PyMOL Python script that loads the backbone (N, CA, C, O; Angstrom):
from pymol import cmd

cmd.read_pdbstr("""\
ATOM      1  N   LEU A   1     -21.265  18.091  25.008  1.00  0.00           N
ATOM      2  CA  LEU A   1     -21.970  19.116  24.234  1.00  0.00           C
ATOM      3  C   LEU A   1     -21.558  19.051  22.765  1.00  0.00           C
ATOM      4  O   LEU A   1     -22.391  19.198  21.870  1.00  0.00           O
ATOM      5  N   GLN A   2     -20.268  18.829  22.529  1.00  0.00           N
ATOM      6  CA  GLN A   2     -19.796  18.772  21.142  1.00  0.00           C
ATOM      7  C   GLN A   2     -20.426  17.607  20.374  1.00  0.00           C
ATOM      8  O   GLN A   2     -20.795  17.759  19.210  1.00  0.00           O
ATOM      9  N   LEU A   3     -20.549  16.453  21.021  1.00  0.00           N
ATOM     10  CA  LEU A   3     -21.180  15.303  20.362  1.00  0.00           C
ATOM     11  C   LEU A   3     -22.637  15.593  20.043  1.00  0.00           C
ATOM     12  O   LEU A   3     -23.129  15.233  18.973  1.00  0.00           O
ATOM     13  N   ALA A   4     -23.320  16.238  20.965  1.00  0.00           N
ATOM     14  CA  ALA A   4     -24.721  16.585  20.741  1.00  0.00           C
ATOM     15  C   ALA A   4     -24.846  17.566  19.585  1.00  0.00           C
ATOM     16  O   ALA A   4     -25.754  17.448  18.762  1.00  0.00           O
ATOM     17  N   MET A   5     -23.945  18.525  19.522  1.00  0.00           N
ATOM     18  CA  MET A   5     -24.001  19.526  18.454  1.00  0.00           C
ATOM     19  C   MET A   5     -23.752  18.913  17.085  1.00  0.00           C
ATOM     20  O   MET A   5     -24.295  19.383  16.085  1.00  0.00           O
ATOM     21  N   GLN A   6     -22.938  17.869  17.035  1.00  0.00           N
ATOM     22  CA  GLN A   6     -22.663  17.206  15.760  1.00  0.00           C
ATOM     23  C   GLN A   6     -23.911  16.550  15.177  1.00  0.00           C
ATOM     24  O   GLN A   6     -23.972  16.289  13.976  1.00  0.00           O
ATOM     25  N   GLN A   7     -24.897  16.286  16.014  1.00  0.00           N
ATOM     26  CA  GLN A   7     -26.131  15.646  15.565  1.00  0.00           C
ATOM     27  C   GLN A   7     -27.103  16.644  14.935  1.00  0.00           C
ATOM     28  O   GLN A   7     -28.070  16.245  14.286  1.00  0.00           O
ATOM     29  N   LEU A   8     -26.851  17.928  15.121  1.00  0.00           N
ATOM     30  CA  LEU A   8     -27.761  18.957  14.623  1.00  0.00           C
ATOM     31  C   LEU A   8     -27.617  19.149  13.120  1.00  0.00           C
ATOM     32  O   LEU A   8     -26.536  18.953  12.566  1.00  0.00           O
ATOM     33  N   PRO A   9     -28.714  19.535  12.458  1.00  0.00           N
ATOM     34  CA  PRO A   9     -28.601  19.964  11.060  1.00  0.00           C
ATOM     35  C   PRO A   9     -27.694  21.198  10.988  1.00  0.00           C
ATOM     36  O   PRO A   9     -27.576  21.944  11.960  1.00  0.00           O
ATOM     37  N   GLU A  10     -27.070  21.401   9.860  1.00  0.00           N
ATOM     38  CA  GLU A  10     -26.087  22.482   9.716  1.00  0.00           C
ATOM     39  C   GLU A  10     -26.632  23.850  10.126  1.00  0.00           C
ATOM     40  O   GLU A  10     -25.966  24.585  10.856  1.00  0.00           O
ATOM     41  N   LYS A  11     -27.825  24.194   9.669  1.00  0.00           N
ATOM     42  CA  LYS A  11     -28.379  25.514   9.987  1.00  0.00           C
ATOM     43  C   LYS A  11     -28.545  25.691  11.500  1.00  0.00           C
ATOM     44  O   LYS A  11     -28.189  26.734  12.047  1.00  0.00           O
ATOM     45  N   GLN A  12     -29.081  24.680  12.164  1.00  0.00           N
ATOM     46  CA  GLN A  12     -29.266  24.774  13.616  1.00  0.00           C
ATOM     47  C   GLN A  12     -27.925  24.855  14.333  1.00  0.00           C
ATOM     48  O   GLN A  12     -27.798  25.567  15.329  1.00  0.00           O
ATOM     49  N   ARG A  13     -26.934  24.138  13.839  1.00  0.00           N
ATOM     50  CA  ARG A  13     -25.606  24.167  14.444  1.00  0.00           C
ATOM     51  C   ARG A  13     -24.993  25.568  14.323  1.00  0.00           C
ATOM     52  O   ARG A  13     -24.392  26.068  15.273  1.00  0.00           O
ATOM     53  N   ILE A  14     -25.144  26.188  13.169  1.00  0.00           N
ATOM     54  CA  ILE A  14     -24.613  27.537  12.961  1.00  0.00           C
ATOM     55  C   ILE A  14     -25.305  28.525  13.884  1.00  0.00           C
ATOM     56  O   ILE A  14     -24.647  29.325  14.549  1.00  0.00           O
ATOM     57  N   VAL A  15     -26.635  28.472  13.925  1.00  0.00           N
ATOM     58  CA  VAL A  15     -27.397  29.389  14.778  1.00  0.00           C
ATOM     59  C   VAL A  15     -27.026  29.184  16.241  1.00  0.00           C
ATOM     60  O   VAL A  15     -26.839  30.151  16.978  1.00  0.00           O
ATOM     61  N   PHE A  16     -26.921  27.933  16.660  1.00  0.00           N
ATOM     62  CA  PHE A  16     -26.563  27.654  18.053  1.00  0.00           C
ATOM     63  C   PHE A  16     -25.181  28.215  18.374  1.00  0.00           C
ATOM     64  O   PHE A  16     -25.001  28.853  19.412  1.00  0.00           O
ATOM     65  N   ASN A  17     -24.215  27.988  17.506  1.00  0.00           N
ATOM     66  CA  ASN A  17     -22.857  28.494  17.735  1.00  0.00           C
ATOM     67  C   ASN A  17     -22.833  30.012  17.838  1.00  0.00           C
ATOM     68  O   ASN A  17     -22.206  30.568  18.739  1.00  0.00           O
ATOM     69  N   LEU A  18     -23.511  30.675  16.920  1.00  0.00           N
ATOM     70  CA  LEU A  18     -23.510  32.140  16.930  1.00  0.00           C
ATOM     71  C   LEU A  18     -24.171  32.695  18.185  1.00  0.00           C
ATOM     72  O   LEU A  18     -23.705  33.681  18.755  1.00  0.00           O
ATOM     73  N   ARG A  19     -25.235  32.071  18.602  1.00  0.00           N
ATOM     74  CA  ARG A  19     -25.978  32.577  19.762  1.00  0.00           C
ATOM     75  C   ARG A  19     -25.326  32.157  21.084  1.00  0.00           C
ATOM     76  O   ARG A  19     -25.127  32.992  21.967  1.00  0.00           O
ATOM     77  N   TYR A  20     -24.998  30.896  21.222  1.00  0.00           N
ATOM     78  CA  TYR A  20     -24.503  30.367  22.494  1.00  0.00           C
ATOM     79  C   TYR A  20     -23.049  30.754  22.753  1.00  0.00           C
ATOM     80  O   TYR A  20     -22.718  31.259  23.826  1.00  0.00           O
ATOM     81  N   TYR A  21     -22.191  30.517  21.777  1.00  0.00           N
ATOM     82  CA  TYR A  21     -20.763  30.768  21.984  1.00  0.00           C
ATOM     83  C   TYR A  21     -20.373  32.218  21.695  1.00  0.00           C
ATOM     84  O   TYR A  21     -19.630  32.830  22.463  1.00  0.00           O
ATOM     85  N   ASP A  22     -20.874  32.761  20.590  1.00  0.00           N
ATOM     86  CA  ASP A  22     -20.499  34.123  20.208  1.00  0.00           C
ATOM     87  C   ASP A  22     -21.410  35.181  20.821  1.00  0.00           C
ATOM     88  O   ASP A  22     -21.114  36.374  20.751  1.00  0.00           O
ATOM     89  N   GLU A  23     -22.522  34.745  21.425  1.00  0.00           N
ATOM     90  CA  GLU A  23     -23.503  35.643  22.044  1.00  0.00           C
ATOM     91  C   GLU A  23     -23.967  36.742  21.081  1.00  0.00           C
ATOM     92  O   GLU A  23     -24.173  37.890  21.474  1.00  0.00           O
ATOM     93  N   MET A  24     -24.123  36.359  19.816  1.00  0.00           N
ATOM     94  CA  MET A  24     -24.555  37.305  18.797  1.00  0.00           C
ATOM     95  C   MET A  24     -26.055  37.557  18.930  1.00  0.00           C
ATOM     96  O   MET A  24     -26.828  36.605  19.040  1.00  0.00           O
ATOM     97  N   PRO A  25     -26.479  38.815  18.922  1.00  0.00           N
ATOM     98  CA  PRO A  25     -27.914  39.121  18.985  1.00  0.00           C
ATOM     99  C   PRO A  25     -28.640  38.603  17.738  1.00  0.00           C
ATOM    100  O   PRO A  25     -28.059  38.516  16.656  1.00  0.00           O
ATOM    101  N   TYR A  26     -29.915  38.262  17.913  1.00  0.00           N
ATOM    102  CA  TYR A  26     -30.705  37.760  16.781  1.00  0.00           C
ATOM    103  C   TYR A  26     -30.747  38.761  15.636  1.00  0.00           C
ATOM    104  O   TYR A  26     -30.720  38.369  14.469  1.00  0.00           O
ATOM    105  N   GLN A  27     -30.812  40.039  15.954  1.00  0.00           N
ATOM    106  CA  GLN A  27     -30.877  41.069  14.912  1.00  0.00           C
ATOM    107  C   GLN A  27     -29.633  41.012  14.018  1.00  0.00           C
ATOM    108  O   GLN A  27     -29.740  41.099  12.795  1.00  0.00           O
ATOM    109  N   GLN A  28     -28.482  40.867  14.619  1.00  0.00           N
ATOM    110  CA  GLN A  28     -27.239  40.785  13.854  1.00  0.00           C
ATOM    111  C   GLN A  28     -27.170  39.477  13.070  1.00  0.00           C
ATOM    112  O   GLN A  28     -26.754  39.469  11.911  1.00  0.00           O
ATOM    113  N   MET A  29     -27.577  38.370  13.698  1.00  0.00           N
ATOM    114  CA  MET A  29     -27.594  37.083  12.995  1.00  0.00           C
ATOM    115  C   MET A  29     -28.507  37.149  11.783  1.00  0.00           C
ATOM    116  O   MET A  29     -28.207  36.576  10.735  1.00  0.00           O
ATOM    117  N   SER A  30     -29.619  37.851  11.932  1.00  0.00           N
ATOM    118  CA  SER A  30     -30.584  37.982  10.849  1.00  0.00           C
ATOM    119  C   SER A  30     -29.938  38.626   9.626  1.00  0.00           C
ATOM    120  O   SER A  30     -30.175  38.202   8.495  1.00  0.00           O
ATOM    121  N   LYS A  31     -29.132  39.639   9.856  1.00  0.00           N
ATOM    122  CA  LYS A  31     -28.452  40.321   8.747  1.00  0.00           C
ATOM    123  C   LYS A  31     -27.370  39.437   8.135  1.00  0.00           C
ATOM    124  O   LYS A  31     -27.241  39.364   6.913  1.00  0.00           O
ATOM    125  N   VAL A  32     -26.600  38.769   8.978  1.00  0.00           N
ATOM    126  CA  VAL A  32     -25.496  37.932   8.503  1.00  0.00           C
ATOM    127  C   VAL A  32     -26.015  36.727   7.717  1.00  0.00           C
ATOM    128  O   VAL A  32     -25.489  36.400   6.653  1.00  0.00           O
ATOM    129  N   LEU A  33     -27.049  36.071   8.246  1.00  0.00           N
ATOM    130  CA  LEU A  33     -27.564  34.845   7.631  1.00  0.00           C
ATOM    131  C   LEU A  33     -28.715  35.086   6.661  1.00  0.00           C
ATOM    132  O   LEU A  33     -29.209  34.158   6.021  1.00  0.00           O
ATOM    133  N   GLU A  34     -29.134  36.350   6.562  1.00  0.00           N
ATOM    134  CA  GLU A  34     -30.241  36.726   5.671  1.00  0.00           C
ATOM    135  C   GLU A  34     -31.486  35.883   5.936  1.00  0.00           C
ATOM    136  O   GLU A  34     -32.093  35.324   5.023  1.00  0.00           O
ATOM    137  N   THR A  35     -31.842  35.812   7.213  1.00  0.00           N
ATOM    138  CA  THR A  35     -33.002  35.054   7.676  1.00  0.00           C
ATOM    139  C   THR A  35     -33.737  35.895   8.709  1.00  0.00           C
ATOM    140  O   THR A  35     -33.120  36.714   9.390  1.00  0.00           O
ATOM    141  N   SER A  36     -35.034  35.707   8.832  1.00  0.00           N
ATOM    142  CA  SER A  36     -35.802  36.485   9.804  1.00  0.00           C
ATOM    143  C   SER A  36     -35.410  36.120  11.230  1.00  0.00           C
ATOM    144  O   SER A  36     -34.960  35.007  11.502  1.00  0.00           O
ATOM    145  N   GLU A  37     -35.589  37.073  12.129  1.00  0.00           N
ATOM    146  CA  GLU A  37     -35.290  36.826  13.538  1.00  0.00           C
ATOM    147  C   GLU A  37     -36.155  35.696  14.085  1.00  0.00           C
ATOM    148  O   GLU A  37     -35.685  34.879  14.877  1.00  0.00           O
ATOM    149  N   GLY A  38     -37.414  35.647  13.666  1.00  0.00           N
ATOM    150  CA  GLY A  38     -38.320  34.592  14.123  1.00  0.00           C
ATOM    151  C   GLY A  38     -37.824  33.211  13.735  1.00  0.00           C
ATOM    152  O   GLY A  38     -37.874  32.280  14.539  1.00  0.00           O
ATOM    153  N   ALA A  39     -37.344  33.075  12.506  1.00  0.00           N
ATOM    154  CA  ALA A  39     -36.813  31.785  12.049  1.00  0.00           C
ATOM    155  C   ALA A  39     -35.563  31.405  12.831  1.00  0.00           C
ATOM    156  O   ALA A  39     -35.353  30.232  13.141  1.00  0.00           O
ATOM    157  N   LEU A  40     -34.742  32.386  13.147  1.00  0.00           N
ATOM    158  CA  LEU A  40     -33.524  32.121  13.919  1.00  0.00           C
ATOM    159  C   LEU A  40     -33.853  31.697  15.341  1.00  0.00           C
ATOM    160  O   LEU A  40     -33.234  30.783  15.884  1.00  0.00           O
ATOM    161  N   LYS A  41     -34.829  32.365  15.938  1.00  0.00           N
ATOM    162  CA  LYS A  41     -35.244  32.000  17.299  1.00  0.00           C
ATOM    163  C   LYS A  41     -35.784  30.577  17.322  1.00  0.00           C
ATOM    164  O   LYS A  41     -35.499  29.811  18.242  1.00  0.00           O
ATOM    165  N   ALA A  42     -36.564  30.231  16.307  1.00  0.00           N
ATOM    166  CA  ALA A  42     -37.113  28.876  16.227  1.00  0.00           C
ATOM    167  C   ALA A  42     -35.989  27.853  16.047  1.00  0.00           C
ATOM    168  O   ALA A  42     -35.997  26.802  16.688  1.00  0.00           O
ATOM    169  N   SER A  43     -35.029  28.159  15.180  1.00  0.00           N
ATOM    170  CA  SER A  43     -33.901  27.247  14.963  1.00  0.00           C
ATOM    171  C   SER A  43     -33.100  27.054  16.239  1.00  0.00           C
ATOM    172  O   SER A  43     -32.689  25.937  16.555  1.00  0.00           O
ATOM    173  N   TYR A  44     -32.877  28.141  16.977  1.00  0.00           N
ATOM    174  CA  TYR A  44     -32.123  28.052  18.228  1.00  0.00           C
ATOM    175  C   TYR A  44     -32.886  27.206  19.245  1.00  0.00           C
ATOM    176  O   TYR A  44     -32.308  26.353  19.917  1.00  0.00           O
ATOM    177  N   HIS A  45     -34.187  27.454  19.347  1.00  0.00           N
ATOM    178  CA  HIS A  45     -35.013  26.695  20.292  1.00  0.00           C
ATOM    179  C   HIS A  45     -34.971  25.199  19.960  1.00  0.00           C
ATOM    180  O   HIS A  45     -34.805  24.368  20.853  1.00  0.00           O
ATOM    181  N   HIS A  46     -35.120  24.861  18.684  1.00  0.00           N
ATOM    182  CA  HIS A  46     -35.083  23.454  18.270  1.00  0.00           C
ATOM    183  C   HIS A  46     -33.703  22.847  18.539  1.00  0.00           C
ATOM    184  O   HIS A  46     -33.600  21.693  18.956  1.00  0.00           O
ATOM    185  N   ALA A  47     -32.656  23.618  18.302  1.00  0.00           N
ATOM    186  CA  ALA A  47     -31.302  23.123  18.555  1.00  0.00           C
ATOM    187  C   ALA A  47     -31.106  22.820  20.034  1.00  0.00           C
ATOM    188  O   ALA A  47     -30.569  21.771  20.390  1.00  0.00           O
ATOM    189  N   VAL A  48     -31.537  23.731  20.890  1.00  0.00           N
ATOM    190  CA  VAL A  48     -31.400  23.527  22.337  1.00  0.00           C
ATOM    191  C   VAL A  48     -32.165  22.281  22.766  1.00  0.00           C
ATOM    192  O   VAL A  48     -31.661  21.481  23.554  1.00  0.00           O
ATOM    193  N   LYS A  49     -33.369  22.117  22.256  1.00  0.00           N
ATOM    194  CA  LYS A  49     -34.188  20.955  22.601  1.00  0.00           C
ATOM    195  C   LYS A  49     -33.506  19.654  22.161  1.00  0.00           C
ATOM    196  O   LYS A  49     -33.470  18.684  22.917  1.00  0.00           O
ATOM    197  N   LYS A  50     -32.968  19.638  20.943  1.00  0.00           N
ATOM    198  CA  LYS A  50     -32.294  18.437  20.445  1.00  0.00           C
ATOM    199  C   LYS A  50     -31.042  18.133  21.257  1.00  0.00           C
ATOM    200  O   LYS A  50     -30.746  16.969  21.529  1.00  0.00           O
ATOM    201  N   ILE A  51     -30.313  19.162  21.642  1.00  0.00           N
ATOM    202  CA  ILE A  51     -29.115  18.963  22.461  1.00  0.00           C
ATOM    203  C   ILE A  51     -29.504  18.404  23.825  1.00  0.00           C
ATOM    204  O   ILE A  51     -28.877  17.465  24.315  1.00  0.00           O
ATOM    205  N   GLU A  52     -30.532  18.976  24.436  1.00  0.00           N
ATOM    206  CA  GLU A  52     -31.003  18.474  25.735  1.00  0.00           C
ATOM    207  C   GLU A  52     -31.415  17.012  25.631  1.00  0.00           C
ATOM    208  O   GLU A  52     -31.033  16.193  26.466  1.00  0.00           O
ATOM    209  N   ASP A  53     -32.192  16.689  24.609  1.00  0.00           N
ATOM    210  CA  ASP A  53     -32.641  15.308  24.420  1.00  0.00           C
ATOM    211  C   ASP A  53     -31.456  14.363  24.222  1.00  0.00           C
ATOM    212  O   ASP A  53     -31.431  13.267  24.781  1.00  0.00           O
ATOM    213  N   TYR A  54     -30.487  14.788  23.435  1.00  0.00           N
ATOM    214  CA  TYR A  54     -29.308  13.951  23.185  1.00  0.00           C
ATOM    215  C   TYR A  54     -28.543  13.690  24.479  1.00  0.00           C
ATOM    216  O   TYR A  54     -28.161  12.556  24.767  1.00  0.00           O
ATOM    217  N   ILE A  55     -28.324  14.744  25.252  1.00  0.00           N
ATOM    218  CA  ILE A  55     -27.566  14.609  26.499  1.00  0.00           C
ATOM    219  C   ILE A  55     -28.300  13.709  27.490  1.00  0.00           C
ATOM    220  O   ILE A  55     -27.670  12.901  28.173  1.00  0.00           O
ATOM    221  N   LEU A  56     -29.609  13.838  27.575  1.00  0.00           N
ATOM    222  CA  LEU A  56     -30.377  13.021  28.511  1.00  0.00           C
ATOM    223  C   LEU A  56     -30.421  11.546  28.113  1.00  0.00           C
ATOM    224  O   LEU A  56     -30.559  10.674  28.972  1.00  0.00           O
ATOM    225  N   ASN A  57     -30.306  11.268  26.833  1.00  0.00           N
ATOM    226  CA  ASN A  57     -30.443   9.894  26.346  1.00  0.00           C
ATOM    227  C   ASN A  57     -29.126   9.208  26.004  1.00  0.00           C
ATOM    228  O   ASN A  57     -29.133   8.061  25.555  1.00  0.00           O
ATOM    229  N   HIS A  58     -28.007   9.876  26.203  1.00  0.00           N
ATOM    230  CA  HIS A  58     -26.710   9.245  25.867  1.00  0.00           C
ATOM    231  C   HIS A  58     -25.744   9.339  27.017  1.00  0.00           C
ATOM    232  O   HIS A  58     -24.613   8.866  26.913  1.00  0.00           O
TER     233      HIS A  58
END
""", "prot")
cmd.dss("prot")
cmd.show_as("cartoon", "prot")
cmd.util.cbc("prot")
cmd.orient("prot")
């Protein structure tokens, strides 16, 4: 998982860490990162997809 996460762009890596490991709600992340909840959800979704693809192909 760590190797897959290293492949992510910085923003996606931050969002993934906050959501997956810290279990931070999107509303709180939105305030901390000054980004809309929709953008955060999209970033998290893309991060999960990239991690899945990396794990399946390596």
